[in-house]
C-alpha positions in Angstrom: 31.4 -143.8 113.1 31.6 -147.0 111.2 34.5 -149.1 112.4 35.3 -152.5 110.9 38.2 -153.4 113.2 38.2 -151.1 116.2 35.5 -151.9 118.8 33.9 -148.6 119.9 31.0 -148.6 122.3 28.8 -145.6 123.0 28.2 -145.0 126.7 25.8 -142.1 127.1 27.4 -139.3 125.1 30.9 -140.7 125.3 32.5 -143.1 122.8 34.8 -145.7 124.4 37.5 -147.7 122.5 37.6 -151.4 123.7 40.3 -154.0 123.6 39.7 -156.5 120.8 40.9 -159.3 123.0 39.2 -158.8 126.3 36.9 -155.8 126.0 38.3 -153.5 128.6 38.2 -149.7 128.1 41.3 -148.4 126.4 40.4 -144.8 125.6 37.6 -142.4 125.2 36.6 -140.3 122.2 36.1 -140.9 118.5 39.7 -140.3 117.2 40.8 -143.9 116.9 42.5 -145.7 114.0 40.3 -148.3 112.5 42.5 -151.2 113.4 42.4 -153.8 116.2 43.5 -152.4 119.5 44.7 -154.6 122.4 45.5 -153.9 126.1 49.0 -154.6 127.5 47.9 -157.8 129.1 46.4 -159.2 125.8 49.6 -158.1 124.0 51.7 -160.1 126.5 49.4 -163.1 126.3 48.7 -163.0 130.0 45.2 -161.5 130.0 42.7 -163.5 132.1 39.7 -161.3 131.2 37.2 -162.5 128.7 35.5 -160.4 126.1 31.9 -159.9 127.0 29.8 -160.7 124.0 26.5 -158.7 123.9 27.7 -155.7 125.9 
């Protein structure tokens, strides 16, 4: 798995797709398009969460 746009974090033996805007979990697994993914709150511009750098 070498993603350039999608943010995928390995947690134990599970791959988790993260929001490119705030970093929340969006989906599990490795079958994700290599593009930027955003949660509904980031898409609407109302997200108050901040992406956690270093996690």
